[in-house]
C-alpha positions as CSV (number, residue, x, y, z in Angstrom):
1,X,119.8,89.9,124.8
2,X,122.8,87.7,124.3
3,X,122.3,84.0,124.7
4,X,124.5,81.6,126.8
5,X,124.8,77.8,126.7
6,X,127.3,75.6,128.6
7,X,127.7,71.9,128.9
8,X,129.9,69.5,130.7
9,X,129.9,65.7,130.6
10,X,128.5,65.3,127.1
11,X,129.9,62.8,124.6
12,X,129.5,65.5,122.0
13,X,129.6,68.9,123.7
14,X,129.6,70.8,120.4
15,X,126.3,69.3,119.2
16,X,124.6,70.2,122.5
17,X,126.0,73.7,122.4
18,X,125.0,74.3,118.7
19,X,121.5,73.0,119.4
20,X,121.2,75.2,122.4
21,X,122.4,78.2,120.4
22,X,119.8,77.5,117.7
23,X,117.1,77.6,120.4
24,X,118.4,81.0,121.6
25,X,118.3,82.6,118.1
26,X,114.9,84.2,118.9
27,X,116.6,86.5,121.5
28,X,118.2,88.4,118.7
29,X,122.0,88.4,117.9
30,X,124.6,89.5,115.4
31,X,127.4,87.0,116.0
32,X,128.0,83.7,117.6
33,X,130.8,81.6,119.0
34,X,131.9,78.4,120.9
35,X,134.8,77.4,123.1
36,X,135.5,73.7,123.8
37,X,137.9,71.9,126.1
38,X,140.6,70.2,124.0
39,X,143.0,68.1,125.9
40,X,144.8,70.8,128.0
41,X,143.8,73.6,125.6
42,X,140.7,75.7,124.8
43,X,139.6,75.6,121.2
44,X,137.4,78.6,120.0
45,X,135.5,79.7,116.9
46,X,133.7,83.0,116.5
47,X,131.7,84.4,113.6
48,X,129.7,87.5,112.9
49,X,126.3,87.0,111.2
50,X,123.8,84.2,111.6
51,X,124.5,80.9,113.3
52,X,125.0,79.3,109.9
53,X,128.2,81.2,109.6
54,X,129.5,79.5,112.8
55,X,128.3,76.1,111.7
56,X,130.5,76.4,108.6
57,X,133.5,77.3,110.8
58,X,133.5,74.5,113.3
59,X,134.4,71.6,111.0
60,X,137.8,71.2,112.6
61,X,136.4,71.2,116.2
62,X,137.9,68.6,118.6
63,X,135.9,65.4,118.1
64,X,135.8,64.2,121.6
65,X,135.3,67.5,123.5
66,X,133.0,66.8,126.5
67,X,132.7,70.3,127.8
68,X,132.4,73.8,126.4
69,X,130.4,77.1,126.3
70,X,128.6,78.9,123.5
71,X,127.2,82.4,122.9
72,X,125.0,84.5,120.6
73,X,125.9,88.2,120.9
74,X,123.9,91.4,120.4
75,X,126.5,94.1,120.2
76,X,126.8,96.8,122.9
77,X,130.5,97.5,123.1
78,X,132.4,97.0,119.9
79,X,131.2,96.4,116.3
80,X,129.3,93.1,115.5
81,X,132.3,91.4,113.9
82,X,134.4,88.2,114.4
83,X,136.9,90.1,116.6
84,X,134.2,91.2,119.1
85,X,132.2,88.0,119.1
86,X,132.2,85.8,122.2
87,X,133.8,83.7,123.7
88,X,136.7,85.9,124.8
89,X,140.0,84.5,126.1
90,X,142.8,85.7,128.4
91,X,146.4,86.3,127.5
92,X,147.2,82.6,127.8
93,X,144.3,81.4,125.7
94,X,143.6,78.7,128.3
95,X,140.5,80.5,129.7
96,X,137.3,81.4,127.8
97,X,134.3,83.4,129.0
98,X,130.8,84.3,127.6
99,X,128.9,87.2,129.0
100,X,125.4,88.7,128.8
101,X,125.1,92.2,130.1
102,X,127.3,95.3,130.5
103,X,130.3,95.9,132.7
104,X,129.9,99.6,133.5
105,X,133.4,100.2,134.9
106,X,135.1,98.3,132.1
107,X,137.2,101.3,130.9
108,X,138.8,101.8,134.3
109,X,139.4,98.0,134.7
110,X,140.9,97.8,131.2
111,X,143.3,100.7,131.8
112,X,144.5,99.0,135.0
113,X,145.0,95.7,133.3
114,X,146.8,97.2,130.4
115,X,149.1,98.9,132.9
116,X,150.1,95.6,134.3
117,X,150.9,94.1,130.9
118,X,147.7,92.5,129.7
119,X,147.0,92.7,125.9
120,X,143.4,93.0,124.6
121,X,142.2,91.5,121.4
122,X,138.7,93.1,121.2
123,X,136.8,96.3,121.9
124,X,134.3,94.6,124.3
125,X,133.6,95.3,127.9
126,X,133.5,91.5,128.4
127,X,137.2,90.9,127.7
128,X,138.2,92.7,130.9
129,X,136.6,89.9,132.9
130,X,138.8,87.3,131.2
131,X,141.9,89.2,132.1
132,X,140.8,89.9,135.6
133,X,140.2,86.2,136.2
134,X,143.6,85.5,134.7
135,X,145.2,87.9,137.1
136,X,143.6,86.1,140.1
137,X,144.6,82.7,138.8
138,X,148.2,84.0,138.5
139,X,148.3,84.5,142.3
140,X,147.2,80.9,143.0
141,X,143.4,81.1,143.2
142,X,141.3,78.3,141.7
143,X,138.8,79.1,139.0
144,X,135.8,79.6,141.2
145,X,137.7,81.9,143.6
146,X,139.1,83.8,140.7
147,X,135.7,84.4,139.2
148,X,134.3,85.3,142.6
149,X,137.1,87.9,143.1
150,X,136.5,89.3,139.6
151,X,132.8,89.8,140.0
152,X,133.3,91.5,143.3
153,X,134.8,94.5,141.6
154,X,132.7,94.4,138.4
155,X,130.0,97.0,138.2
156,X,126.9,96.5,136.1
157,X,124.9,93.6,134.9
158,X,126.2,90.2,133.9
159,X,125.5,86.5,133.4
160,X,128.8,84.7,132.7
161,X,130.0,81.2,132.1
162,X,133.8,80.5,132.3
163,X,135.9,77.4,131.4
164,X,139.7,76.9,131.9
165,X,142.0,74.2,130.4
166,X,143.4,73.4,133.8
167,X,140.0,72.1,135.0
168,X,138.3,70.6,131.9
169,X,135.3,69.2,133.7
170,X,134.3,72.5,135.3
171,X,132.0,75.4,134.2
172,X,131.9,78.4,136.6
173,X,128.8,80.6,136.1
174,X,127.3,83.6,137.9
175,X,124.7,86.4,137.4
176,X,123.7,89.8,138.5
177,X,120.5,91.3,136.9
178,X,120.9,89.3,133.6
179,X,119.1,85.9,133.6
180,X,120.9,82.6,134.2
181,X,119.6,79.0,134.9
182,X,121.2,75.6,135.3
183,X,120.2,72.1,134.5
184,X,121.1,68.5,135.3
185,X,120.7,65.2,133.5
186,X,122.4,61.8,133.9
187,X,126.1,62.6,133.9
188,X,125.4,66.0,132.3
189,X,125.7,69.5,133.7
190,X,124.2,72.5,131.9
191,X,124.1,76.3,132.2
192,X,122.0,78.7,130.0
193,X,120.5,82.1,129.8
194,X,117.0,80.8,128.9
195,X,114.9,77.7,129.4
196,X,114.7,76.7,125.6
197,X,118.5,76.4,125.5
198,X,118.4,73.6,128.0
199,X,115.0,72.0,127.6
200,X,116.1,69.7,124.8
201,X,118.5,68.0,127.3
202,X,116.6,68.0,130.6
203,X,113.6,69.2,132.5
204,X,115.6,69.3,135.8
205,X,116.2,73.0,136.0
206,X,117.2,75.4,138.8
207,X,117.2,79.2,139.2
208,X,120.3,81.2,139.8
209,X,119.7,84.4,141.8
210,X,121.7,87.7,141.8
211,X,125.3,87.4,143.0
212,X,125.2,83.6,143.2
213,X,128.0,81.5,141.7
214,X,127.6,78.0,140.2
215,X,130.4,75.4,140.0
216,X,129.0,72.9,137.5
217,X,130.5,69.5,136.8
218,X,129.3,66.5,134.9
219,X,128.2,64.7,138.0
220,X,127.6,67.5,140.5
221,X,127.0,71.2,141.0
222,X,127.3,73.6,143.9
223,X,125.8,77.1,144.3
224,X,127.2,79.7,146.6
225,X,126.9,83.4,147.2
226,X,129.8,85.7,146.0
227,X,130.7,85.7,149.7
228,X,131.1,81.9,149.6
229,X,128.0,80.8,151.6
230,X,126.4,77.6,150.4
231,X,122.9,78.0,148.8
232,X,120.2,75.4,148.5
233,X,119.3,74.9,144.8
234,X,115.8,76.2,143.9
235,X,114.0,74.1,141.3
236,X,112.3,75.8,138.4
237,X,108.8,74.8,137.3
238,X,108.4,74.5,133.5
239,X,104.9,74.3,132.1
240,X,105.8,73.8,128.4
241,X,107.9,71.6,126.2
242,X,110.0,71.9,123.0
243,X,107.0,70.9,120.8
244,X,105.4,74.2,121.8
245,X,108.4,76.0,120.5
246,X,108.1,74.6,117.0
247,X,106.3,76.2,114.1
248,X,103.4,73.7,114.1
249,X,102.9,73.9,110.3
250,X,102.9,77.7,110.0
251,X,105.4,79.5,107.8
252,X,106.9,81.2,110.8
253,X,106.7,81.6,114.6
254,X,104.9,84.9,114.4
255,X,101.9,83.7,112.5
256,X,101.7,80.6,114.7
257,X,101.8,82.8,117.8
258,X,99.1,85.1,116.4
259,X,96.9,82.1,115.9
260,X,97.6,80.9,119.4
261,X,96.1,84.0,120.9
262,X,92.7,82.4,121.8
263,X,94.4,79.8,123.9
264,X,96.8,82.3,125.4
265,X,93.9,84.5,126.6
266,X,91.9,81.5,127.8
267,X,94.8,80.2,129.8
268,X,95.5,83.6,131.3
269,X,91.9,83.7,132.5
270,X,91.8,80.1,133.8
271,X,91.2,79.7,137.5
272,X,91.2,83.5,138.3
273,X,87.9,83.3,140.1
274,X,87.7,81.2,143.3
275,X,84.1,80.4,144.6
276,X,83.5,82.4,147.8
277,X,86.7,84.3,147.4
278,X,86.5,86.1,144.1
279,X,89.4,87.1,141.9
280,X,93.0,86.1,143.0
281,X,96.6,86.6,141.9
282,X,99.1,83.8,141.3
283,X,101.4,84.8,144.1
284,X,101.2,87.5,146.7
285,X,103.2,88.5,149.7
286,X,100.8,91.4,150.4
287,X,97.7,91.2,152.5
288,X,94.4,92.7,151.4
289,X,94.7,95.5,153.9
290,X,98.0,96.7,152.3
291,X,96.4,96.8,148.9
292,X,93.3,98.6,150.1
293,X,95.6,101.4,151.4
294,X,97.0,102.0,147.9
295,X,96.3,105.5,146.8
296,X,98.2,105.7,143.5
297,X,99.3,103.3,140.8
298,X,102.3,103.4,138.5
299,X,102.6,101.1,135.5
300,X,106.1,100.7,134.0
301,X,107.1,98.8,130.9
302,X,108.9,99.0,127.6
303,X,107.6,98.8,124.0
304,X,104.6,96.6,123.6
305,X,104.4,96.1,127.4
306,X,104.2,99.8,127.8
307,X,101.3,100.0,125.4
308,X,99.5,97.2,127.3
309,X,100.0,99.3,130.4
310,X,98.6,102.4,128.8
311,X,95.5,100.5,127.8
312,X,95.2,99.2,131.4
313,X,95.4,102.8,132.8
314,X,91.9,103.4,131.4
315,X,90.4,100.3,133.1
316,X,92.1,100.8,136.5
317,X,91.1,104.4,136.8
318,X,87.5,103.7,135.6
319,X,86.9,100.7,137.9
320,X,88.9,101.6,141.0
321,X,89.0,105.4,140.9
322,X,92.7,105.3,141.6
323,X,95.0,107.7,139.8
324,X,97.3,105.8,137.4
325,X,100.6,107.0,135.9
326,X,102.2,105.1,133.0
327,X,105.9,105.3,132.5
328,X,108.5,104.0,130.1
329,X,110.6,101.9,132.3
330,X,114.0,103.2,131.1
331,X,112.9,106.8,132.2
332,X,111.1,105.9,135.5
333,X,113.8,106.0,138.1
334,X,115.6,108.9,136.5
335,X,112.7,111.4,136.8
336,X,112.5,111.0,140.6
337,X,108.9,109.7,140.8
338,X,107.0,110.4,144.0
339,X,106.6,107.0,145.7
340,X,105.7,105.8,149.2
341,X,104.3,102.9,151.1
342,X,100.8,103.5,149.6
343,X,102.0,103.4,146.0
344,X,101.5,100.3,143.8
345,X,104.1,99.9,141.0
346,X,103.1,97.4,138.3
347,X,106.0,96.1,136.3
348,X,105.1,94.6,133.0
349,X,107.5,92.4,131.0
350,X,107.0,89.4,128.8
351,X,110.3,87.8,129.9
352,X,110.4,89.0,133.4
353,X,114.0,89.9,132.7
354,X,113.7,93.2,130.9
355,X,116.5,95.1,132.7
356,X,115.0,98.6,132.6
357,X,111.7,97.3,134.1
358,X,113.6,95.2,136.7
359,X,115.6,98.2,137.8
360,X,112.5,100.4,137.9
361,X,110.9,97.8,140.3
362,X,114.0,97.8,142.4
363,X,113.9,101.6,142.6
364,X,110.3,101.5,143.7
365,X,111.1,98.9,146.4
366,X,113.8,101.2,147.8
367,X,111.1,103.8,148.3
368,X,108.9,101.1,150.1
369,X,106.4,101.0,147.3
370,X,104.4,97.8,146.7
371,X,105.5,96.0,143.5
372,X,103.3,93.8,141.4
373,X,104.7,91.9,138.4
374,X,102.9,90.9,135.3
375,X,105.1,88.4,133.3
376,X,104.9,85.4,131.1
377,X,107.8,83.5,132.8
378,X,107.5,81.6,136.0
379,X,110.4,82.2,138.4
380,X,111.9,85.0,136.3
381,X,113.9,87.7,138.0
382,X,110.9,90.1,138.2
383,X,108.6,87.4,139.5
384,X,111.0,86.5,142.3
385,X,111.5,90.1,143.4
386,X,107.9,91.3,143.2
387,X,105.6,91.5,146.2
388,X,102.8,89.9,144.0
389,X,102.7,88.2,140.6
390,X,100.1,87.8,137.9
391,X,101.3,85.3,135.2
392,X,100.1,85.7,131.7
393,X,100.4,82.0,130.7
394,X,100.9,82.6,127.0
395,X,103.5,79.9,126.6
396,X,106.8,80.4,124.9
397,X,106.9,83.2,122.3
398,X,109.7,82.7,119.9
399,X,109.0,85.5,117.4
400,X,110.8,88.7,118.4
401,X,107.7,90.9,117.8
402,X,105.3,90.3,120.7
403,X,101.8,89.2,119.8
404,X,100.2,86.6,122.1
405,X,102.1,87.9,125.1
406,X,100.7,91.3,124.4
407,X,97.1,90.1,124.4
408,X,97.7,88.1,127.5
409,X,99.2,91.2,129.2
410,X,96.1,93.2,128.3
411,X,93.8,90.5,129.8
412,X,95.9,90.1,132.9
413,X,95.7,93.8,133.6
414,X,92.0,93.8,133.1
415,X,91.9,91.1,135.8
416,X,94.2,93.2,138.0
417,X,91.9,96.2,137.6
418,X,88.9,94.1,138.7
419,X,90.9,92.6,141.5
420,X,91.7,96.1,142.9
421,X,88.0,97.1,142.4
422,X,87.0,94.0,144.4
423,X,89.4,94.9,147.2
424,X,88.3,98.5,147.3
425,X,84.6,97.9,146.9
426,X,84.3,100.2,144.0
427,X,82.3,97.6,142.0
428,X,79.6,95.4,143.3
429,X,80.3,91.6,143.2
430,X,77.6,91.0,140.5
431,X,79.2,93.8,138.3
432,X,82.6,92.1,138.6
433,X,81.1,88.7,137.8
434,X,79.4,90.1,134.7
435,X,82.7,91.7,133.5
436,X,84.6,88.4,134.1
437,X,81.9,86.6,132.1
438,X,82.5,89.0,129.3
439,X,86.3,88.5,129.5
440,X,85.7,84.7,129.2
441,X,84.0,85.4,125.8
442,X,87.1,87.0,124.4
443,X,88.9,83.8,123.2
444,X,85.9,82.9,121.0
445,X,85.9,86.5,119.6
446,X,89.6,86.4,119.0
447,X,89.1,83.3,116.9
448,X,86.5,85.1,114.8
449,X,88.9,88.0,114.1
450,X,91.6,85.5,113.0
451,X,89.2,84.1,110.4
452,X,89.7,87.5,108.6
453,X,93.4,86.7,107.9
454,X,92.9,86.3,104.1
455,X,91.0,89.6,103.9
456,X,93.6,91.4,105.9
457,X,96.4,89.9,103.7
458,X,94.6,91.3,100.6
459,X,94.4,94.8,102.2
460,X,98.1,94.6,103.0
461,X,98.9,93.6,99.5
462,X,97.2,96.8,98.2
463,X,99.3,98.9,100.6
464,X,102.7,97.2,100.1
465,X,104.0,100.1,98.0
466,X,103.2,102.7,100.7
467,X,106.0,104.2,102.8
468,X,104.2,106.4,105.2
469,X,101.5,105.3,107.7
470,X,99.6,107.1,110.4
471,X,97.7,105.2,113.1
472,X,95.0,107.0,115.0
473,X,92.8,106.1,118.0
474,X,90.9,107.7,120.8
475,X,90.5,106.5,124.4
476,X,91.6,102.8,124.6
477,X,92.0,103.0,120.8
478,X,95.1,105.2,121.2
479,X,97.4,102.6,122.8
480,X,96.1,100.2,120.1
481,X,97.2,102.7,117.4
482,X,100.6,103.0,119.1
483,X,101.0,99.2,119.1
484,X,99.9,98.9,115.5
485,X,102.5,101.5,114.4
486,X,105.2,99.7,116.4
487,X,104.4,96.4,114.8
488,X,104.8,98.0,111.3
489,X,108.1,99.5,112.3
490,X,109.4,96.4,113.9
491,X,108.8,93.9,111.1
492,X,107.9,95.8,107.9
493,X,110.6,98.6,108.4
494,X,108.0,101.2,107.3
495,X,107.5,104.7,108.7
496,X,104.6,104.5,111.0
497,X,103.4,106.9,113.7
498,X,100.7,106.5,116.3
499,X,98.7,109.5,117.6
500,X,95.6,110.3,119.6
501,X,93.2,111.2,116.9
502,X,92.4,114.5,118.5
503,X,96.0,115.6,118.3
504,X,96.0,115.3,114.5
505,X,95.3,118.9,113.8
506,X,97.9,120.1,116.3
507,X,100.7,119.3,113.9
508,X,100.7,115.8,112.3
509,X,98.0,116.7,109.8
510,X,100.6,118.7,107.9
511,X,102.1,115.4,106.8
512,X,98.9,114.0,105.4
513,X,98.9,114.0,101.5
514,X,97.9,111.9,98.6
515,X,99.3,108.4,99.0
516,X,99.5,108.4,102.8
517,X,97.7,105.6,104.5
518,X,95.8,106.3,107.7
519,X,94.8,103.4,109.9
520,X,92.1,104.2,112.4
521,X,90.8,102.3,115.4
522,X,87.1,103.1,115.0
523,X,85.2,100.4,116.8
524,X,82.1,101.3,118.8
525,X,82.8,103.4,121.9
526,X,81.7,106.7,123.5
527,X,84.2,108.7,121.3
528,X,83.4,107.0,118.0
529,X,81.7,110.1,116.5
530,X,84.7,112.2,117.4
531,X,87.0,109.6,115.9
532,X,85.0,109.6,112.6
533,X,85.3,113.4,112.4
534,X,89.1,113.0,112.5
535,X,88.8,110.3,109.8
536,X,86.9,112.8,107.6
537,X,89.7,115.3,108.1
538,X,92.4,113.0,106.6
539,X,90.1,111.8,103.8
540,X,89.6,115.4,102.8
541,X,93.4,115.7,102.4
542,X,93.8,112.7,100.1
543,X,94.7,109.9,102.5
544,X,93.7,106.3,102.0
545,X,91.8,105.1,105.1
546,X,91.9,101.6,106.7
547,X,89.5,101.3,109.6
548,X,89.2,98.7,112.3
549,X,85.5,98.8,113.0
550,X,82.8,96.8,114.8
551,X,80.9,94.1,112.8
552,X,77.7,95.4,111.3
553,X,78.7,99.1,111.6
554,X,77.9,100.1,108.0
555,X,78.1,103.9,108.7
556,X,81.7,103.6,109.8
557,X,82.6,101.2,107.0
558,X,81.3,103.8,104.5
559,X,84.1,106.2,105.5
560,X,86.9,103.8,104.8
561,X,88.7,102.5,101.7
562,X,89.3,99.2,103.6
563,X,87.5,97.8,106.6
564,X,88.9,95.3,109.2
565,X,86.1,94.2,111.5
566,X,86.0,92.9,115.0
567,X,83.1,91.6,117.2
568,X,81.4,94.0,119.5
569,X,82.7,94.0,123.1
570,X,82.9,96.0,126.3
571,X,84.7,99.2,125.4
572,X,87.5,98.6,127.9
573,X,88.1,95.1,126.6
574,X,88.2,96.2,122.9
575,X,92.0,96.5,122.6
576,X,92.2,92.7,123.0
577,X,90.3,92.4,119.7
578,X,91.2,95.6,117.8
579,X,95.0,95.0,118.0
580,X,94.7,91.7,116.2
581,X,93.9,93.0,112.7
582,X,96.9,95.4,113.1
583,X,99.2,92.5,114.0
584,X,98.1,90.7,110.8
585,X,98.3,93.8,108.7
586,X,101.9,94.4,109.8
587,X,102.7,90.7,109.4
588,X,101.4,90.5,105.8
589,X,103.1,93.8,104.8
590,X,106.4,92.5,106.1
591,X,106.0,89.2,104.2
592,X,105.1,91.1,101.1
593,X,108.3,93.0,101.4
594,X,110.3,89.8,101.9
595,X,111.3,90.4,105.5
596,X,112.1,87.7,108.1
597,X,109.2,88.4,110.6
598,X,110.7,86.2,113.3
599,X,114.0,87.9,113.4
600,X,113.6,91.6,112.6
601,X,116.8,93.5,112.1
602,X,118.5,95.2,115.0
603,X,115.9,93.8,117.5
604,X,116.1,91.3,120.3
605,X,113.4,89.4,122.1
606,X,114.6,90.1,125.7
607,X,116.4,93.3,126.4
608,X,118.7,92.6,129.3
609,X,121.0,95.6,129.0
610,X,120.2,99.3,129.7
């Protein structure tokens, strides 16, 4: 979640760092700080709150600093205040460190360090790293060796960047689980936790893998393992630029990204069918025979990615006849799932860095299961570690609440379902071709849904005084209901619960009363009549009803107080369309309540701690 930026060799290191931090704001944070080399000293400033607070505090920064590190923090250990903000320093104040992740054995390390005379100035787990490095420097190690020795005993997840006044040109950085990349430009060395932080300075980027250490200088860099073995740098491919990360005339990134969904889906589908070969993945280290032997599928994800996986379960089971289990990634490895060589585990993550999903994948690989990754980021940790990859190609998503990446995930998993059906022979080639043709019509249909933005805004305006919402769906409408409720919680901060509509009378209907709003996913499908019976039940108890229905379905519209329509589509493809009105509904309710939709409170874009 935290963001890291480091620069060496710049004529104005502070400006580069502050620009990088501003490009990392979308990750979510509650404090920010910077450390600069200052003629044999390290100068630091840290502030809780938004980046603007830090901007006001750096007016006395050293004017000619050529190297430094910066950080945006999302609190894990210690309150989100100035004291716990990064960077953290050692007892001498000559060393500074920024850290993304969690040091699991920090309490034991802290007790040991305090026993040898070290004094701590924060409540964070990160500060133990600063003092450990200091202790190794005290016995004559250079900075790289001291960091190496420190990380050898640190347990948990980390991406770190370290500077020391004794070597003002050097940044030492390393990672385990948490993301880290490096960049080079003319006389400029860069480290960062995400591509946008560095892209304003260079497109020459390189991946850093787990337990690798970087020694970055203005005119050179070196990558080694924590054991000291030299590693060949691995270039990163970047398919987008900073212009794509700008708002493009929209009020905020979220609305812009909602309107980018036709392109995101079209790009995700682009080139998936090869003449004479059929459907293909982006990368695979599995042969067709291994995938044909699969007898069970698990899908693991968090939040919106989990709901995309839940929708995919219906398609995979229907078209391939394989049993599918869907798991919240943070629970997967702790419930002791039954995995073997014939199991396929599908890890779904927008960033490819979601730590719970990454660790679920690693657990699956330990049991020899096949792992397929669906992610939006090329060369992300999950993409590198999976046996096969299907990229969503949605482009950068800056808004914290996922929109276009969710639609791209839905479509990618429809492609995966058809790919498995192709391998297993459970669908005829002409059936697959017809379904692919229907998928390619979705971008046009998405654009038609977006034309209803003004109508959806008007409906949201009428609901802005409501506190309690229930979202109902059946079959593939159920995960859409869950996602609609999640969006309302995330950005409008309203009570919203999603249920399978058939479960309503097993408890939740007790909460339905006058003034409650029920949002139902009621497009055409084989359970529509049952869904409408559930709608009648809540209407009879005084609820106001908002229905997502199929264009031209007047009978369904007659049962609603407000109707949000979508084009007709294949039932299993419908979530790609029916979720869009719910995205816009949540967006406009949040705006009506004066909320910052791009940076919802307490949330982060990429969750890189467990």
